[in-house]
C-alpha positions as CSV (number, residue, x, y, z in Angstrom):
1,M,-1.2,-39.8,1.3
2,V,2.2,-40.6,3.2
3,T,1.9,-43.4,5.6
4,L,3.8,-44.3,8.8
5,K,5.1,-47.3,6.9
6,D,6.5,-45.0,4.3
7,V,8.2,-42.9,6.9
8,A,9.6,-46.1,8.6
9,L,11.0,-47.3,5.3
10,K,12.6,-44.3,4.4
11,A,14.1,-43.8,7.9
12,G,15.4,-47.4,7.8
13,V,13.6,-48.4,11.0
14,S,10.7,-50.7,11.8
15,E,7.2,-49.3,11.7
16,A,6.8,-49.9,15.4
17,T,9.9,-47.9,16.2
18,A,8.7,-45.2,13.9
19,S,5.4,-45.1,15.9
20,L,7.3,-44.9,19.2
21,A,9.4,-42.0,17.9
22,M,6.4,-40.1,16.6
23,N,4.8,-40.5,20.0
24,N,7.9,-39.3,21.8
25,K,8.4,-42.5,23.8
26,K,11.6,-42.7,25.8
27,T,12.4,-46.1,24.7
28,V,13.7,-44.8,21.4
29,N,17.2,-43.1,21.4
30,A,17.5,-39.5,20.6
31,D,19.4,-40.0,17.3
32,T,16.8,-42.5,15.9
33,K,13.8,-40.2,17.1
34,K,15.5,-37.2,15.4
35,K,16.0,-39.2,12.1
36,V,12.3,-40.3,12.2
37,L,10.8,-36.9,12.9
38,D,13.1,-35.3,10.3
39,T,12.0,-38.0,7.7
40,A,8.4,-37.6,8.6
41,R,8.6,-33.8,8.2
42,Q,10.5,-34.0,4.9
43,M,7.8,-36.4,3.5
44,G,4.9,-34.2,4.7
45,Y,3.6,-37.1,7.0
46,I,0.5,-36.4,8.9
47,P,-0.4,-38.7,11.9
48,N,-3.3,-41.1,11.2
49,S,-5.6,-39.5,13.8
50,L,-5.2,-36.1,12.4
51,A,-5.3,-37.3,8.8
52,R,-8.6,-39.2,9.4
53,G,-10.2,-36.0,10.8
54,L,-8.8,-33.8,8.2
55,A,-9.8,-36.0,5.3
56,R,-13.4,-35.8,6.3
57,S,-13.7,-32.1,5.7
58,K,-12.3,-29.1,3.6
59,T,-10.5,-26.4,5.4
60,N,-11.4,-23.9,2.7
61,T,-7.9,-22.4,2.7
62,I,-5.5,-21.9,-0.2
63,G,-1.8,-21.7,0.4
64,L,0.1,-19.0,-1.9
65,V,3.9,-18.9,-2.0
66,V,5.2,-15.8,-3.7
67,T,8.8,-15.0,-4.5
68,D,8.8,-11.3,-3.7
69,V,6.0,-9.0,-2.4
70,Q,8.0,-5.9,-2.5
71,N,7.8,-6.0,-6.3
72,P,4.5,-4.3,-7.2
73,Y,3.8,-6.8,-10.0
74,F,3.7,-9.8,-7.5
75,G,1.8,-7.6,-5.1
76,S,-0.9,-7.1,-7.7
77,I,-1.0,-10.9,-8.3
78,V,-1.5,-11.5,-4.6
79,N,-4.4,-8.9,-4.5
80,Y,-6.3,-10.5,-7.5
81,I,-5.8,-14.1,-6.2
82,D,-7.2,-13.1,-2.9
83,Q,-10.2,-11.3,-4.5
84,Y,-11.1,-14.3,-6.7
85,L,-10.6,-16.8,-3.9
86,R,-13.0,-14.9,-1.6
87,K,-15.7,-15.0,-4.2
88,F,-15.6,-18.7,-3.9
89,H,-15.5,-18.6,-0.1
90,Y,-11.9,-19.6,0.3
91,N,-9.3,-17.9,2.7
92,L,-5.7,-17.3,1.5
93,I,-2.6,-18.2,3.5
94,L,0.3,-16.0,2.1
95,S,4.1,-16.8,2.6
96,V,7.0,-15.3,1.0
97,S,10.1,-17.2,-0.2
98,N,12.4,-14.2,-1.1
99,D,13.9,-16.0,-4.1
100,D,15.0,-18.9,-1.7
101,I,14.4,-22.6,-2.7
102,E,14.8,-23.8,0.9
103,A,12.3,-21.3,2.2
104,E,9.9,-22.3,-0.6
105,N,10.2,-25.9,0.4
106,Q,9.5,-25.0,4.1
107,I,6.5,-23.0,3.2
108,I,5.1,-25.8,1.1
109,E,5.8,-28.3,3.9
110,N,3.8,-26.0,6.3
111,F,0.9,-25.8,3.9
112,I,0.9,-29.6,3.9
113,R,0.8,-29.6,7.7
114,Q,-2.0,-26.9,7.8
115,R,-3.8,-29.2,5.4
116,V,-4.7,-26.4,2.9
117,D,-7.2,-27.6,0.1
118,G,-4.7,-26.3,-2.6
119,V,-1.5,-24.4,-3.3
120,I,-0.7,-21.7,-5.8
121,V,3.1,-21.3,-6.5
122,I,4.7,-18.2,-7.8
123,P,8.3,-19.8,-8.1
124,A,11.7,-18.3,-7.2
125,P,13.6,-17.1,-10.3
126,V,16.2,-19.8,-9.9
127,M,17.0,-23.3,-11.4
128,R,15.5,-26.2,-9.3
129,G,16.5,-29.9,-9.6
130,D,14.7,-31.3,-6.6
131,F,10.9,-31.6,-7.1
132,S,10.3,-33.9,-4.0
133,V,8.3,-31.3,-2.2
134,F,5.7,-31.2,-5.0
135,A,5.6,-35.0,-4.9
136,H,4.7,-34.6,-1.1
137,L,1.8,-32.3,-2.2
138,E,0.6,-35.1,-4.5
139,S,1.1,-37.9,-2.0
140,N,-1.1,-35.8,0.4
141,Q,-3.7,-35.3,-2.4
142,I,-3.2,-31.5,-2.3
143,P,-3.5,-30.1,-5.8
144,Y,-1.3,-27.1,-6.9
145,V,-0.8,-24.7,-9.7
146,F,2.0,-22.6,-10.9
147,S,1.4,-19.0,-11.7
148,T,3.5,-16.5,-13.8
149,T,6.1,-19.3,-14.7
150,Y,7.1,-22.8,-13.7
151,Y,10.2,-24.9,-13.1
152,E,11.5,-26.7,-16.2
153,G,11.4,-30.4,-15.8
154,M,8.1,-30.5,-14.2
155,T,4.8,-31.8,-15.7
156,C,2.2,-29.5,-14.0
157,D,-0.6,-27.0,-14.4
158,S,0.8,-23.6,-15.0
159,V,-0.6,-20.2,-16.1
160,M,1.7,-17.5,-17.5
161,T,2.2,-14.7,-20.1
162,D,3.7,-15.8,-23.2
163,L,7.0,-14.2,-22.3
164,S,8.8,-15.0,-25.4
165,E,6.1,-13.4,-27.6
166,G,6.1,-10.3,-25.3
167,S,9.9,-9.8,-25.8
168,F,9.5,-10.4,-29.5
169,L,6.9,-7.7,-29.8
170,L,9.1,-5.2,-27.9
171,A,12.2,-6.0,-29.8
172,E,10.5,-6.0,-33.1
173,Y,9.2,-2.6,-32.3
174,L,12.7,-1.2,-31.3
175,I,14.2,-2.7,-34.5
176,G,11.5,-1.0,-36.4
177,L,12.6,2.2,-34.9
178,G,16.1,1.8,-36.3
179,H,17.7,0.4,-33.2
180,R,20.4,-2.2,-33.9
181,R,22.4,-2.4,-30.7
182,I,20.0,-3.5,-27.9
183,M,21.2,-4.0,-24.4
184,F,19.0,-6.6,-22.6
185,L,19.0,-6.7,-18.8
186,A,18.4,-10.2,-17.9
187,S,18.3,-12.3,-14.7
188,A,21.4,-13.6,-13.0
189,N,20.9,-17.1,-14.7
190,Q,19.9,-16.9,-18.3
191,N,18.7,-20.6,-18.1
192,V,15.9,-19.6,-15.7
193,L,12.8,-20.1,-17.7
194,L,11.4,-16.5,-17.2
195,S,14.8,-15.1,-18.5
196,K,15.3,-17.7,-21.2
197,L,11.9,-17.1,-22.9
198,R,12.4,-13.5,-23.0
199,I,15.9,-13.9,-24.5
200,E,14.5,-16.2,-27.1
201,G,11.8,-13.7,-28.0
202,C,14.6,-11.0,-28.6
203,K,16.7,-13.4,-30.7
204,R,13.6,-14.4,-32.8
205,A,13.1,-10.7,-33.5
206,Y,16.8,-10.2,-34.6
207,S,16.7,-13.4,-36.7
208,E,13.4,-12.4,-38.6
209,A,14.9,-8.9,-39.2
210,G,18.0,-10.5,-40.6
211,M,20.2,-8.7,-38.0
212,D,23.4,-9.9,-36.4
213,L,22.7,-11.5,-33.0
214,N,26.1,-10.0,-31.8
215,D,24.4,-6.7,-31.6
216,L,22.2,-8.0,-28.9
217,H,24.0,-7.4,-25.7
218,I,22.7,-9.7,-22.8
219,V,23.7,-8.5,-19.4
220,E,23.1,-10.6,-16.3
221,C,21.9,-8.8,-13.2
222,S,22.3,-10.1,-9.7
223,R,18.6,-9.3,-8.8
224,N,15.6,-8.2,-10.8
225,D,15.4,-4.9,-9.0
226,F,16.0,-1.1,-9.5
227,N,19.5,-1.1,-8.1
228,S,20.5,-4.0,-10.5
229,G,19.3,-2.1,-13.5
230,Y,20.9,1.1,-12.3
231,K,24.2,-0.5,-11.7
232,A,24.2,-2.6,-14.9
233,V,24.0,0.6,-17.0
234,L,26.6,2.6,-15.1
235,D,29.1,-0.4,-15.5
236,Y,28.2,-1.2,-19.1
237,F,28.3,2.4,-20.4
238,N,31.9,2.9,-19.1
239,G,32.8,1.4,-22.4
240,T,32.7,3.4,-25.8
241,D,30.3,1.2,-27.7
242,R,27.0,2.3,-26.1
243,P,23.8,0.7,-27.3
244,D,21.0,2.3,-29.1
245,A,18.3,1.0,-26.7
246,V,17.9,-0.8,-23.3
247,M,15.3,-3.5,-22.7
248,A,14.9,-4.8,-19.1
249,I,13.4,-7.9,-17.9
250,N,10.9,-5.8,-15.8
251,D,9.8,-2.2,-15.3
252,I,11.6,-1.8,-12.0
253,M,15.0,-2.5,-13.7
254,A,14.1,-0.3,-16.5
255,L,13.5,2.5,-14.2
256,G,16.8,1.9,-12.5
257,A,18.4,2.0,-16.0
258,M,16.7,5.3,-16.8
259,K,18.1,6.9,-13.6
260,A,21.7,5.8,-14.6
261,I,21.3,7.1,-18.1
262,K,20.1,10.5,-17.0
263,E,23.1,10.7,-14.4
264,L,25.3,10.0,-17.4
265,G,23.9,13.1,-19.2
266,M,21.9,11.3,-21.8
267,R,18.4,12.0,-22.8
268,I,15.5,9.6,-23.1
269,P,14.5,8.9,-25.7
270,Q,16.3,11.5,-27.8
271,D,19.7,9.8,-27.1
272,I,18.7,6.3,-26.2
273,S,15.4,4.4,-25.9
274,V,14.4,2.4,-22.8
275,A,11.7,-0.2,-22.4
276,G,10.5,-2.5,-19.7
277,Y,8.1,-5.5,-19.1
278,D,5.1,-5.9,-16.8
279,D,3.2,-2.4,-17.2
280,L,3.3,-1.5,-13.5
281,I,1.3,1.4,-12.4
282,F,4.3,3.8,-12.0
283,S,5.5,3.0,-15.6
284,S,2.8,5.5,-17.1
285,I,3.5,8.3,-14.4
286,S,7.2,8.3,-14.4
287,D,8.9,11.5,-15.6
288,V,9.4,9.9,-19.1
289,S,6.5,7.3,-19.4
290,L,7.9,3.8,-20.0
291,T,7.3,1.7,-23.1
292,T,6.6,-1.7,-21.9
293,V,4.8,-5.1,-22.2
294,R,1.6,-5.6,-20.3
295,Q,1.1,-8.8,-18.6
296,I,-2.7,-9.3,-18.2
297,V,-2.6,-9.9,-14.4
298,P,-6.3,-10.3,-13.7
299,E,-6.6,-13.0,-16.4
300,I,-3.5,-14.9,-15.2
301,C,-4.9,-14.9,-11.7
302,M,-8.4,-15.9,-12.7
303,E,-7.1,-18.9,-14.7
304,S,-4.8,-19.9,-11.9
305,V,-7.6,-20.0,-9.4
306,Q,-10.1,-21.7,-11.8
307,I,-7.7,-24.6,-12.6
308,L,-6.8,-25.0,-9.0
309,L,-10.5,-25.0,-7.8
310,D,-11.3,-27.5,-10.7
311,R,-8.6,-29.8,-9.3
312,I,-9.9,-29.5,-5.7
313,E,-13.4,-30.5,-7.1
314,G,-11.8,-33.7,-8.5
315,K,-12.0,-32.7,-12.2
316,T,-9.3,-34.8,-13.9
317,A,-7.4,-33.7,-17.1
318,P,-3.7,-33.9,-18.2
319,P,-1.6,-31.1,-16.6
320,R,-1.5,-28.1,-18.9
321,I,0.2,-24.8,-19.5
322,T,-2.1,-21.8,-20.2
323,M,-0.5,-19.0,-22.0
324,I,-2.0,-15.5,-21.8
325,Q,-1.2,-13.2,-24.7
326,P,0.7,-10.0,-23.7
327,E,0.2,-6.5,-25.1
328,L,2.7,-4.0,-26.3
329,I,2.3,-0.6,-24.7
330,I,4.0,2.2,-26.5
331,R,5.0,5.4,-24.6
332,R,7.4,8.2,-24.4
333,S,10.6,6.4,-23.5
334,T,11.2,5.0,-27.0
335,S,11.6,6.9,-30.3
336,V,13.3,6.6,-33.7
337,R,17.1,6.0,-33.4
338,A,18.8,9.4,-33.2
339,H,21.7,8.5,-35.7
340,Q,20.6,6.4,-38.5
């Protein structure tokens, strides 16, 4: 747990001065007081009197930071995690980062101040180089687990779908239908783990089929949403070399792509195949039901909760990554390539 001495050392003041600043004494000038308070907040410091009281008892609360609740996939995850936690008599505190690292940091710091028993992180789909907020969790003896993906460079508990295998299965299926030129709608940064793993799966399918990787057209989209999928197809299809099939990083982007394809006067799947990822509820009830990869959300959530509760109960083991196997779901949006 972070101590007042740690805060004083980091702020470059004496422990006595740090104590005066924390207690809002007028003998400390405003600049020094601000520096001490900012440092304490950044380090997740809890005053001793509060820490002693909190250390004696559990709060039976779990903090969940999720990147986007407007996406039904993440909404489903929140629902299952809440259900499982209630079975074990825990309450859920939910906060949304909206794909923003600074917001994610602030949320986690708030969880520390609220003295939650543990934290589940559904991380933002961006690169992260600063992991200090997670060190703050550890120094305050608050266990955490990543769900759906994790930040590369961290050694941590994480539960996720085998994203590479899911994309491999889907690309292999499309290749088996005779498709050669596949357009893959990816995240804005291909180095983000959730995008990188999916791309690796596609490339593996191409390699194992002995196909030219130049026929795999990876298109970066600004966001993983409907409008990005829609716009990407309209922009890309302005050229003459149209793909045989479109794969999207999620179902929502795939539906955006389908809308654009229809507006361009093409038929799905007669003229072009389209596939997504996640198997959201509307994927099976859209005008042309969507071929996709099912992530087993209940299992992901159950494993995430179980690992976290084990950590809260003091069970020690090296951090581990738990991979849940995906399932290929074949529907009407894909068919044999029109022109062999």
